[in-house]
N, CA, C, O and CB atoms as a CASP TS submission, in Angstrom:
PFRMAT TS
TARGET T0000
AUTHOR 0000-0000-0000
METHOD Language model
MODEL 1
PARENT N/A
ATOM      1  N   UNK     1    -189.423 -79.440 256.064  1.00  0.00           N
ATOM      2  CA  UNK     1    -188.490 -80.243 255.084  1.00  0.00           C
ATOM      3  C   UNK     1    -187.128 -79.392 255.030  1.00  0.00           C
ATOM      4  O   UNK     1    -187.150 -78.231 254.620  1.00  0.00           O
ATOM      5  CB  UNK     1    -189.209 -80.412 253.456  1.00  0.00           C
ATOM      6  N   UNK     2    -186.004 -79.977 255.435  1.00  0.00           N
ATOM      7  CA  UNK     2    -184.934 -79.391 255.796  1.00  0.00           C
ATOM      8  C   UNK     2    -184.251 -78.869 254.402  1.00  0.00           C
ATOM      9  O   UNK     2    -184.687 -79.186 253.295  1.00  0.00           O
ATOM     10  CB  UNK     2    -184.110 -80.353 256.663  1.00  0.00           C
ATOM     11  N   UNK     3    -182.951 -77.899 254.647  1.00  0.00           N
ATOM     12  CA  UNK     3    -182.456 -77.264 253.309  1.00  0.00           C
ATOM     13  C   UNK     3    -181.907 -78.401 252.484  1.00  0.00           C
ATOM     14  O   UNK     3    -182.128 -78.433 251.274  1.00  0.00           O
ATOM     15  CB  UNK     3    -181.281 -76.099 253.526  1.00  0.00           C
ATOM     16  N   UNK     4    -181.109 -79.458 253.168  1.00  0.00           N
ATOM     17  CA  UNK     4    -180.445 -80.548 252.327  1.00  0.00           C
ATOM     18  C   UNK     4    -181.555 -81.289 251.441  1.00  0.00           C
ATOM     19  O   UNK     4    -181.246 -81.524 250.273  1.00  0.00           O
ATOM     20  CB  UNK     4    -179.668 -81.654 253.320  1.00  0.00           C
ATOM     21  N   UNK     5    -182.855 -81.685 251.908  1.00  0.00           N
ATOM     22  CA  UNK     5    -183.872 -82.334 251.405  1.00  0.00           C
ATOM     23  C   UNK     5    -184.159 -81.468 249.901  1.00  0.00           C
ATOM     24  O   UNK     5    -184.061 -81.917 248.759  1.00  0.00           O
ATOM     25  CB  UNK     5    -185.116 -82.363 252.554  1.00  0.00           C
ATOM     26  N   UNK     6    -184.545 -80.081 250.339  1.00  0.00           N
ATOM     27  CA  UNK     6    -184.955 -79.266 249.243  1.00  0.00           C
ATOM     28  C   UNK     6    -183.710 -79.069 248.304  1.00  0.00           C
ATOM     29  O   UNK     6    -184.080 -78.651 247.207  1.00  0.00           O
ATOM     30  CB  UNK     6    -185.541 -77.889 249.768  1.00  0.00           C
ATOM     31  N   UNK     7    -182.562 -79.212 248.377  1.00  0.00           N
ATOM     32  CA  UNK     7    -181.394 -78.867 247.516  1.00  0.00           C
ATOM     33  C   UNK     7    -181.345 -80.225 246.702  1.00  0.00           C
ATOM     34  O   UNK     7    -181.022 -80.285 245.516  1.00  0.00           O
ATOM     35  CB  UNK     7    -179.912 -78.466 248.400  1.00  0.00           C
ATOM     36  N   UNK     8    -181.712 -81.321 247.496  1.00  0.00           N
ATOM     37  CA  UNK     8    -181.952 -82.704 246.584  1.00  0.00           C
ATOM     38  C   UNK     8    -183.060 -82.699 245.446  1.00  0.00           C
ATOM     39  O   UNK     8    -182.765 -83.015 244.293  1.00  0.00           O
ATOM     40  CB  UNK     8    -182.409 -83.922 247.576  1.00  0.00           C
ATOM     41  N   UNK     9    -184.341 -82.331 245.812  1.00  0.00           N
ATOM     42  CA  UNK     9    -185.322 -82.336 245.178  1.00  0.00           C
ATOM     43  C   UNK     9    -185.691 -80.879 244.439  1.00  0.00           C
ATOM     44  O   UNK     9    -186.868 -80.586 244.225  1.00  0.00           O
ATOM     45  CB  UNK     9    -186.220 -82.840 246.051  1.00  0.00           C
ATOM     46  N   UNK    10    -184.551 -79.958 244.053  1.00  0.00           N
ATOM     47  CA  UNK    10    -184.831 -78.629 243.803  1.00  0.00           C
ATOM     48  C   UNK    10    -185.270 -78.884 242.152  1.00  0.00           C
ATOM     49  O   UNK    10    -185.945 -77.899 241.852  1.00  0.00           O
ATOM     50  CB  UNK    10    -183.437 -77.530 244.171  1.00  0.00           C
ATOM     51  N   UNK    11    -185.194 -79.548 241.288  1.00  0.00           N
ATOM     52  CA  UNK    11    -185.423 -79.762 239.818  1.00  0.00           C
ATOM     53  C   UNK    11    -186.919 -80.121 240.051  1.00  0.00           C
ATOM     54  O   UNK    11    -187.741 -79.552 239.333  1.00  0.00           O
ATOM     55  CB  UNK    11    -184.407 -81.003 238.996  1.00  0.00           C
ATOM     56  N   UNK    12    -187.301 -80.904 240.875  1.00  0.00           N
ATOM     57  CA  UNK    12    -188.872 -81.395 240.958  1.00  0.00           C
ATOM     58  C   UNK    12    -189.616 -79.941 241.511  1.00  0.00           C
ATOM     59  O   UNK    12    -190.706 -79.536 241.107  1.00  0.00           O
ATOM     60  CB  UNK    12    -189.133 -82.931 242.250  1.00  0.00           C
ATOM     61  N   UNK    13    -188.917 -79.393 242.337  1.00  0.00           N
ATOM     62  CA  UNK    13    -189.742 -78.120 243.071  1.00  0.00           C
ATOM     63  C   UNK    13    -189.587 -76.966 242.691  1.00  0.00           C
ATOM     64  O   UNK    13    -190.101 -76.030 243.303  1.00  0.00           O
ATOM     65  CB  UNK    13    -189.519 -77.904 244.363  1.00  0.00           C
ATOM     66  N   UNK    14    -188.540 -76.727 241.152  1.00  0.00           N
ATOM     67  CA  UNK    14    -188.689 -75.880 240.637  1.00  0.00           C
ATOM     68  C   UNK    14    -189.880 -75.290 239.792  1.00  0.00           C
ATOM     69  O   UNK    14    -190.076 -74.105 239.526  1.00  0.00           O
ATOM     70  CB  UNK    14    -187.890 -76.001 240.264  1.00  0.00           C
ATOM     71  N   UNK    15    -190.665 -76.438 239.413  1.00  0.00           N
ATOM     72  CA  UNK    15    -191.751 -76.247 238.287  1.00  0.00           C
ATOM     73  C   UNK    15    -192.878 -75.814 239.474  1.00  0.00           C
ATOM     74  O   UNK    15    -193.647 -74.880 239.251  1.00  0.00           O
ATOM     75  CB  UNK    15    -192.175 -77.863 237.153  1.00  0.00           C
ATOM     76  N   UNK    16    -192.915 -76.439 240.546  1.00  0.00           N
ATOM     77  CA  UNK    16    -193.845 -76.082 241.557  1.00  0.00           C
ATOM     78  C   UNK    16    -193.767 -74.674 242.219  1.00  0.00           C
ATOM     79  O   UNK    16    -194.801 -74.126 242.599  1.00  0.00           O
ATOM     80  CB  UNK    16    -193.724 -77.045 242.552  1.00  0.00           C
ATOM     81  N   UNK    17    -192.731 -74.175 242.338  1.00  0.00           N
ATOM     82  CA  UNK    17    -192.173 -72.873 242.585  1.00  0.00           C
ATOM     83  C   UNK    17    -192.802 -71.901 241.574  1.00  0.00           C
ATOM     84  O   UNK    17    -193.651 -71.078 241.916  1.00  0.00           O
ATOM     85  CB  UNK    17    -190.608 -72.896 242.479  1.00  0.00           C
ATOM     86  N   UNK    18    -192.343 -72.034 240.292  1.00  0.00           N
ATOM     87  CA  UNK    18    -192.899 -71.277 239.378  1.00  0.00           C
ATOM     88  C   UNK    18    -194.537 -71.318 239.132  1.00  0.00           C
ATOM     89  O   UNK    18    -195.219 -70.370 238.740  1.00  0.00           O
ATOM     90  CB  UNK    18    -192.199 -71.618 238.256  1.00  0.00           C
ATOM     91  N   UNK    19    -194.916 -72.412 239.401  1.00  0.00           N
ATOM     92  CA  UNK    19    -196.410 -72.526 239.393  1.00  0.00           C
ATOM     93  C   UNK    19    -197.152 -71.766 240.285  1.00  0.00           C
ATOM     94  O   UNK    19    -198.176 -71.148 239.991  1.00  0.00           O
ATOM     95  CB  UNK    19    -196.802 -73.783 239.617  1.00  0.00           C
ATOM     96  N   UNK    20    -196.566 -71.821 241.506  1.00  0.00           N
ATOM     97  CA  UNK    20    -197.179 -71.131 242.817  1.00  0.00           C
ATOM     98  C   UNK    20    -197.211 -69.510 242.672  1.00  0.00           C
ATOM     99  O   UNK    20    -198.158 -68.723 242.651  1.00  0.00           O
ATOM    100  CB  UNK    20    -196.211 -71.538 244.206  1.00  0.00           C
ATOM    101  N   UNK    21    -195.796 -69.319 242.581  1.00  0.00           N
ATOM    102  CA  UNK    21    -195.491 -67.833 242.235  1.00  0.00           C
ATOM    103  C   UNK    21    -194.831 -67.352 241.090  1.00  0.00           C
ATOM    104  O   UNK    21    -193.615 -67.228 240.944  1.00  0.00           O
ATOM    105  CB  UNK    21    -194.780 -67.321 243.144  1.00  0.00           C
ATOM    106  N   UNK    22    -195.811 -67.065 240.213  1.00  0.00           N
ATOM    107  CA  UNK    22    -195.575 -67.021 238.761  1.00  0.00           C
ATOM    108  C   UNK    22    -194.873 -65.612 238.414  1.00  0.00           C
ATOM    109  O   UNK    22    -194.482 -65.308 237.287  1.00  0.00           O
ATOM    110  CB  UNK    22    -197.004 -67.212 237.948  1.00  0.00           C
ATOM    111  N   UNK    23    -194.780 -64.832 239.517  1.00  0.00           N
ATOM    112  CA  UNK    23    -194.062 -63.457 239.318  1.00  0.00           C
ATOM    113  C   UNK    23    -192.472 -63.532 239.296  1.00  0.00           C
ATOM    114  O   UNK    23    -191.707 -62.698 238.811  1.00  0.00           O
ATOM    115  CB  UNK    23    -194.488 -62.461 240.522  1.00  0.00           C
ATOM    116  N   UNK    24    -192.119 -64.868 240.012  1.00  0.00           N
ATOM    117  CA  UNK    24    -190.576 -65.109 239.856  1.00  0.00           C
ATOM    118  C   UNK    24    -190.338 -65.241 238.659  1.00  0.00           C
ATOM    119  O   UNK    24    -191.196 -65.564 237.837  1.00  0.00           O
ATOM    120  CB  UNK    24    -189.984 -66.230 240.500  1.00  0.00           C
ATOM    121  N   UNK    25    -189.082 -65.000 238.379  1.00  0.00           N
ATOM    122  CA  UNK    25    -188.272 -65.466 237.094  1.00  0.00           C
ATOM    123  C   UNK    25    -187.699 -66.858 237.181  1.00  0.00           C
ATOM    124  O   UNK    25    -187.576 -67.518 238.213  1.00  0.00           O
ATOM    125  CB  UNK    25    -187.055 -64.507 236.819  1.00  0.00           C
ATOM    126  N   UNK    26    -187.332 -67.253 235.826  1.00  0.00           N
ATOM    127  CA  UNK    26    -186.625 -68.575 235.706  1.00  0.00           C
ATOM    128  C   UNK    26    -185.403 -68.295 236.475  1.00  0.00           C
ATOM    129  O   UNK    26    -184.947 -69.251 237.102  1.00  0.00           O
ATOM    130  CB  UNK    26    -186.311 -69.074 234.165  1.00  0.00           C
ATOM    131  N   UNK    27    -184.753 -67.109 236.554  1.00  0.00           N
ATOM    132  CA  UNK    27    -183.397 -67.039 237.064  1.00  0.00           C
ATOM    133  C   UNK    27    -183.755 -66.743 238.655  1.00  0.00           C
ATOM    134  O   UNK    27    -182.908 -67.091 239.478  1.00  0.00           O
ATOM    135  CB  UNK    27    -182.410 -65.798 236.244  1.00  0.00           C
ATOM    136  N   UNK    28    -184.757 -66.225 239.040  1.00  0.00           N
ATOM    137  CA  UNK    28    -184.768 -66.086 240.469  1.00  0.00           C
ATOM    138  C   UNK    28    -184.841 -67.372 241.205  1.00  0.00           C
ATOM    139  O   UNK    28    -184.430 -67.507 242.358  1.00  0.00           O
ATOM    140  CB  UNK    28    -185.865 -65.256 240.869  1.00  0.00           C
ATOM    141  N   UNK    29    -185.461 -68.448 240.388  1.00  0.00           N
ATOM    142  CA  UNK    29    -185.566 -69.844 240.790  1.00  0.00           C
ATOM    143  C   UNK    29    -184.576 -70.460 240.926  1.00  0.00           C
ATOM    144  O   UNK    29    -184.246 -71.034 241.964  1.00  0.00           O
ATOM    145  CB  UNK    29    -186.195 -70.545 240.103  1.00  0.00           C
ATOM    146  N   UNK    30    -183.734 -70.416 239.521  1.00  0.00           N
ATOM    147  CA  UNK    30    -182.372 -70.864 239.497  1.00  0.00           C
ATOM    148  C   UNK    30    -181.450 -70.939 240.366  1.00  0.00           C
ATOM    149  O   UNK    30    -180.936 -71.980 240.775  1.00  0.00           O
ATOM    150  CB  UNK    30    -181.868 -70.376 238.832  1.00  0.00           C
ATOM    151  N   UNK    31    -181.138 -69.603 240.761  1.00  0.00           N
ATOM    152  CA  UNK    31    -180.381 -68.899 241.657  1.00  0.00           C
ATOM    153  C   UNK    31    -180.868 -69.058 243.163  1.00  0.00           C
ATOM    154  O   UNK    31    -179.995 -68.982 244.028  1.00  0.00           O
ATOM    155  CB  UNK    31    -180.387 -67.495 241.223  1.00  0.00           C
ATOM    156  N   UNK    32    -181.925 -69.230 243.474  1.00  0.00           N
ATOM    157  CA  UNK    32    -182.346 -69.762 245.006  1.00  0.00           C
ATOM    158  C   UNK    32    -182.040 -71.017 245.273  1.00  0.00           C
ATOM    159  O   UNK    32    -181.798 -71.280 246.451  1.00  0.00           O
ATOM    160  CB  UNK    32    -183.788 -69.725 245.329  1.00  0.00           C
ATOM    161  N   UNK    33    -181.968 -72.164 244.207  1.00  0.00           N
ATOM    162  CA  UNK    33    -181.591 -73.467 244.377  1.00  0.00           C
ATOM    163  C   UNK    33    -181.444 -73.909 245.655  1.00  0.00           C
ATOM    164  O   UNK    33    -180.369 -74.402 245.998  1.00  0.00           O
ATOM    165  CB  UNK    33    -180.530 -73.702 243.767  1.00  0.00           C
ATOM    166  N   UNK    34    -182.578 -73.786 246.601  1.00  0.00           N
ATOM    167  CA  UNK    34    -182.584 -74.654 247.731  1.00  0.00           C
ATOM    168  C   UNK    34    -182.352 -73.415 248.995  1.00  0.00           C
ATOM    169  O   UNK    34    -182.635 -73.652 250.169  1.00  0.00           O
ATOM    170  CB  UNK    34    -181.257 -75.974 247.576  1.00  0.00           C
ATOM    171  N   UNK    35    -181.883 -72.293 248.602  1.00  0.00           N
ATOM    172  CA  UNK    35    -181.578 -71.212 249.611  1.00  0.00           C
ATOM    173  C   UNK    35    -182.722 -70.444 250.074  1.00  0.00           C
ATOM    174  O   UNK    35    -182.962 -69.421 249.431  1.00  0.00           O
ATOM    175  CB  UNK    35    -180.626 -70.259 249.076  1.00  0.00           C
ATOM    176  N   UNK    36    -183.464 -70.719 251.038  1.00  0.00           N
ATOM    177  CA  UNK    36    -184.795 -70.403 251.447  1.00  0.00           C
ATOM    178  C   UNK    36    -184.676 -68.430 251.602  1.00  0.00           C
ATOM    179  O   UNK    36    -185.382 -67.622 250.997  1.00  0.00           O
ATOM    180  CB  UNK    36    -185.173 -71.438 253.147  1.00  0.00           C
ATOM    181  N   UNK    37    -183.694 -68.160 252.478  1.00  0.00           N
ATOM    182  CA  UNK    37    -183.427 -66.854 252.393  1.00  0.00           C
ATOM    183  C   UNK    37    -183.576 -65.869 251.260  1.00  0.00           C
ATOM    184  O   UNK    37    -184.285 -64.863 251.222  1.00  0.00           O
ATOM    185  CB  UNK    37    -182.381 -66.830 252.689  1.00  0.00           C
ATOM    186  N   UNK    38    -182.666 -66.422 250.232  1.00  0.00           N
ATOM    187  CA  UNK    38    -182.864 -65.623 248.988  1.00  0.00           C
ATOM    188  C   UNK    38    -184.236 -65.835 248.230  1.00  0.00           C
ATOM    189  O   UNK    38    -184.654 -64.992 247.437  1.00  0.00           O
ATOM    190  CB  UNK    38    -181.730 -65.962 248.028  1.00  0.00           C
ATOM    191  N   UNK    39    -184.784 -66.784 248.463  1.00  0.00           N
ATOM    192  CA  UNK    39    -186.155 -66.954 247.852  1.00  0.00           C
ATOM    193  C   UNK    39    -187.234 -66.089 248.588  1.00  0.00           C
ATOM    194  O   UNK    39    -188.126 -65.505 247.974  1.00  0.00           O
ATOM    195  CB  UNK    39    -186.585 -68.489 247.905  1.00  0.00           C
ATOM    196  N   UNK    40    -187.107 -66.056 249.764  1.00  0.00           N
ATOM    197  CA  UNK    40    -187.693 -64.992 250.793  1.00  0.00           C
ATOM    198  C   UNK    40    -187.650 -63.639 250.227  1.00  0.00           C
ATOM    199  O   UNK    40    -188.614 -62.877 250.153  1.00  0.00           O
ATOM    200  CB  UNK    40    -186.887 -64.951 252.174  1.00  0.00           C
ATOM    201  N   UNK    41    -186.410 -63.395 249.818  1.00  0.00           N
ATOM    202  CA  UNK    41    -186.201 -61.873 249.357  1.00  0.00           C
ATOM    203  C   UNK    41    -186.788 -61.536 248.117  1.00  0.00           C
ATOM    204  O   UNK    41    -187.388 -60.501 247.829  1.00  0.00           O
ATOM    205  CB  UNK    41    -184.756 -61.500 249.204  1.00  0.00           C
ATOM    206  N   UNK    42    -186.547 -62.529 247.413  1.00  0.00           N
ATOM    207  CA  UNK    42    -187.198 -62.516 246.119  1.00  0.00           C
ATOM    208  C   UNK    42    -188.537 -62.426 245.700  1.00  0.00           C
ATOM    209  O   UNK    42    -189.005 -61.952 244.665  1.00  0.00           O
ATOM    210  CB  UNK    42    -186.908 -63.407 245.633  1.00  0.00           C
ATOM    211  N   UNK    43    -189.308 -63.181 247.073  1.00  0.00           N
ATOM    212  CA  UNK    43    -190.767 -63.108 247.047  1.00  0.00           C
ATOM    213  C   UNK    43    -191.023 -61.584 247.692  1.00  0.00           C
ATOM    214  O   UNK    43    -191.951 -60.961 247.177  1.00  0.00           O
ATOM    215  CB  UNK    43    -191.507 -64.441 247.968  1.00  0.00           C
ATOM    216  N   UNK    44    -190.455 -61.079 248.522  1.00  0.00           N
ATOM    217  CA  UNK    44    -190.794 -59.575 248.718  1.00  0.00           C
ATOM    218  C   UNK    44    -190.525 -58.788 247.866  1.00  0.00           C
ATOM    219  O   UNK    44    -191.051 -57.675 247.864  1.00  0.00           O
ATOM    220  CB  UNK    44    -190.297 -59.009 249.681  1.00  0.00           C
ATOM    221  N   UNK    45    -189.459 -59.247 246.742  1.00  0.00           N
ATOM    222  CA  UNK    45    -189.141 -58.094 245.813  1.00  0.00           C
ATOM    223  C   UNK    45    -190.343 -58.083 244.956  1.00  0.00           C
ATOM    224  O   UNK    45    -190.970 -57.053 244.707  1.00  0.00           O
ATOM    225  CB  UNK    45    -187.742 -58.255 244.939  1.00  0.00           C
ATOM    226  N   UNK    46    -190.714 -59.511 244.415  1.00  0.00           N
ATOM    227  CA  UNK    46    -191.602 -59.394 243.397  1.00  0.00           C
ATOM    228  C   UNK    46    -193.128 -59.205 243.874  1.00  0.00           C
ATOM    229  O   UNK    46    -193.977 -58.911 243.033  1.00  0.00           O
ATOM    230  CB  UNK    46    -191.426 -60.583 242.553  1.00  0.00           C
ATOM    231  N   UNK    47    -193.411 -59.345 244.978  1.00  0.00           N
ATOM    232  CA  UNK    47    -194.783 -59.325 245.498  1.00  0.00           C
ATOM    233  C   UNK    47    -195.198 -58.225 246.383  1.00  0.00           C
ATOM    234  O   UNK    47    -196.364 -57.954 246.668  1.00  0.00           O
ATOM    235  CB  UNK    47    -195.014 -60.490 246.191  1.00  0.00           C
ATOM    236  N   UNK    48    -194.042 -57.558 246.829  1.00  0.00           N
ATOM    237  CA  UNK    48    -193.905 -56.403 247.817  1.00  0.00           C
ATOM    238  C   UNK    48    -194.464 -56.771 249.109  1.00  0.00           C
ATOM    239  O   UNK    48    -194.887 -55.908 249.879  1.00  0.00           O
ATOM    240  CB  UNK    48    -194.606 -55.124 247.332  1.00  0.00           C
ATOM    241  N   UNK    49    -194.484 -57.971 249.372  1.00  0.00           N
ATOM    242  CA  UNK    49    -194.463 -58.564 250.894  1.00  0.00           C
ATOM    243  C   UNK    49    -193.642 -58.219 251.825  1.00  0.00           C
ATOM    244  O   UNK    49    -192.520 -57.811 251.526  1.00  0.00           O
ATOM    245  CB  UNK    49    -194.268 -59.805 250.967  1.00  0.00           C
ATOM    246  N   UNK    50    -194.073 -58.327 253.181  1.00  0.00           N
ATOM    247  CA  UNK    50    -193.267 -58.149 254.208  1.00  0.00           C
ATOM    248  C   UNK    50    -192.340 -59.342 254.176  1.00  0.00           C
ATOM    249  O   UNK    50    -192.595 -60.317 253.469  1.00  0.00           O
ATOM    250  CB  UNK    50    -194.022 -57.974 255.465  1.00  0.00           C
ATOM    251  N   UNK    51    -191.135 -59.262 255.029  1.00  0.00           N
ATOM    252  CA  UNK    51    -190.395 -60.423 255.140  1.00  0.00           C
ATOM    253  C   UNK    51    -190.989 -61.360 255.916  1.00  0.00           C
ATOM    254  O   UNK    51    -190.711 -62.532 255.664  1.00  0.00           O
ATOM    255  CB  UNK    51    -189.190 -60.204 255.590  1.00  0.00           C
ATOM    256  N   UNK    52    -191.852 -61.091 256.931  1.00  0.00           N
ATOM    257  CA  UNK    52    -192.726 -62.315 257.766  1.00  0.00           C
ATOM    258  C   UNK    52    -193.806 -62.800 256.540  1.00  0.00           C
ATOM    259  O   UNK    52    -193.940 -64.013 256.375  1.00  0.00           O
ATOM    260  CB  UNK    52    -193.750 -61.599 259.426  1.00  0.00           C
ATOM    261  N   UNK    53    -194.472 -61.986 255.795  1.00  0.00           N
ATOM    262  CA  UNK    53    -195.450 -62.575 254.988  1.00  0.00           C
ATOM    263  C   UNK    53    -194.802 -63.455 253.925  1.00  0.00           C
ATOM    264  O   UNK    53    -195.466 -64.465 253.692  1.00  0.00           O
ATOM    265  CB  UNK    53    -196.307 -61.523 254.380  1.00  0.00           C
ATOM    266  N   UNK    54    -193.615 -63.329 253.182  1.00  0.00           N
ATOM    267  CA  UNK    54    -192.809 -64.210 252.352  1.00  0.00           C
ATOM    268  C   UNK    54    -192.466 -65.387 253.007  1.00  0.00           C
ATOM    269  O   UNK    54    -192.371 -66.457 252.407  1.00  0.00           O
ATOM    270  CB  UNK    54    -191.631 -63.601 251.902  1.00  0.00           C
ATOM    271  N   UNK    55    -192.232 -65.232 254.458  1.00  0.00           N
ATOM    272  CA  UNK    55    -191.471 -66.352 255.219  1.00  0.00           C
ATOM    273  C   UNK    55    -192.747 -67.278 255.530  1.00  0.00           C
ATOM    274  O   UNK    55    -192.530 -68.490 255.529  1.00  0.00           O
ATOM    275  CB  UNK    55    -190.555 -65.785 256.726  1.00  0.00           C
ATOM    276  N   UNK    56    -194.108 -66.821 255.806  1.00  0.00           N
ATOM    277  CA  UNK    56    -195.213 -67.736 255.917  1.00  0.00           C
ATOM    278  C   UNK    56    -195.741 -68.285 254.733  1.00  0.00           C
ATOM    279  O   UNK    56    -196.334 -69.359 254.836  1.00  0.00           O
ATOM    280  CB  UNK    56    -196.223 -67.161 256.547  1.00  0.00           C
ATOM    281  N   UNK    57    -195.624 -67.682 253.481  1.00  0.00           N
ATOM    282  CA  UNK    57    -195.768 -68.209 252.268  1.00  0.00           C
ATOM    283  C   UNK    57    -194.931 -69.217 251.935  1.00  0.00           C
ATOM    284  O   UNK    57    -195.436 -70.177 251.352  1.00  0.00           O
ATOM    285  CB  UNK    57    -195.692 -67.344 251.417  1.00  0.00           C
ATOM    286  N   UNK    58    -193.761 -69.230 252.169  1.00  0.00           N
ATOM    287  CA  UNK    58    -192.632 -70.400 251.738  1.00  0.00           C
ATOM    288  C   UNK    58    -193.005 -71.476 252.909  1.00  0.00           C
ATOM    289  O   UNK    58    -193.185 -72.645 252.567  1.00  0.00           O
ATOM    290  CB  UNK    58    -190.720 -69.805 251.823  1.00  0.00           C
ATOM    291  N   UNK    59    -193.116 -71.133 254.183  1.00  0.00           N
ATOM    292  CA  UNK    59    -193.680 -72.180 255.112  1.00  0.00           C
ATOM    293  C   UNK    59    -194.956 -73.021 254.726  1.00  0.00           C
ATOM    294  O   UNK    59    -195.165 -74.226 254.864  1.00  0.00           O
ATOM    295  CB  UNK    59    -194.000 -71.501 256.350  1.00  0.00           C
ATOM    296  N   UNK    60    -195.580 -72.232 254.311  1.00  0.00           N
ATOM    297  CA  UNK    60    -196.989 -73.055 253.913  1.00  0.00           C
ATOM    298  C   UNK    60    -196.489 -73.826 252.543  1.00  0.00           C
ATOM    299  O   UNK    60    -196.861 -74.980 252.329  1.00  0.00           O
ATOM    300  CB  UNK    60    -198.537 -71.864 253.553  1.00  0.00           C
ATOM    301  N   UNK    61    -195.883 -73.332 251.902  1.00  0.00           N
ATOM    302  CA  UNK    61    -195.534 -74.050 250.462  1.00  0.00           C
ATOM    303  C   UNK    61    -194.931 -75.322 250.989  1.00  0.00           C
ATOM    304  O   UNK    61    -195.338 -76.442 250.683  1.00  0.00           O
ATOM    305  CB  UNK    61    -194.375 -73.158 249.365  1.00  0.00           C
ATOM    306  N   UNK    62    -193.861 -75.051 251.861  1.00  0.00           N
ATOM    307  CA  UNK    62    -193.033 -76.550 251.960  1.00  0.00           C
ATOM    308  C   UNK    62    -193.713 -77.191 253.092  1.00  0.00           C
ATOM    309  O   UNK    62    -193.089 -78.194 253.439  1.00  0.00           O
ATOM    310  CB  UNK    62    -191.242 -76.471 252.309  1.00  0.00           C
ATOM    311  N   UNK    63    -194.942 -76.942 253.910  1.00  0.00           N
ATOM    312  CA  UNK    63    -195.461 -77.846 254.415  1.00  0.00           C
ATOM    313  C   UNK    63    -196.527 -78.593 253.607  1.00  0.00           C
ATOM    314  O   UNK    63    -197.204 -79.410 254.232  1.00  0.00           O
ATOM    315  CB  UNK    63    -195.824 -77.398 255.475  1.00  0.00           C
ATOM    316  N   UNK    64    -196.759 -78.427 252.348  1.00  0.00           N
ATOM    317  CA  UNK    64    -197.608 -79.107 251.482  1.00  0.00           C
ATOM    318  C   UNK    64    -196.980 -80.002 250.729  1.00  0.00           C
ATOM    319  O   UNK    64    -197.653 -80.658 249.934  1.00  0.00           O
ATOM    320  CB  UNK    64    -198.278 -78.320 250.706  1.00  0.00           C
ATOM    321  N   UNK    65    -195.422 -80.229 250.838  1.00  0.00           N
ATOM    322  CA  UNK    65    -194.458 -80.951 250.062  1.00  0.00           C
ATOM    323  C   UNK    65    -194.658 -82.516 250.398  1.00  0.00           C
ATOM    324  O   UNK    65    -193.944 -83.360 249.856  1.00  0.00           O
ATOM    325  CB  UNK    65    -192.953 -80.418 250.403  1.00  0.00           C
TER
END
């Protein structure tokens, strides 16, 4: 799913993201608004994951949309 599609569906995805990664704050998700690199950084910060692990998690999530 490309970033334009993600931005267009952000309000719908917002809840699913919070459901999947409960350690993210509302602000984390709101500020990310379709910017995958920001979201990857927040996943690293909140879960202590490597960049590669965070990217893998996000790819897995977006692949199921």
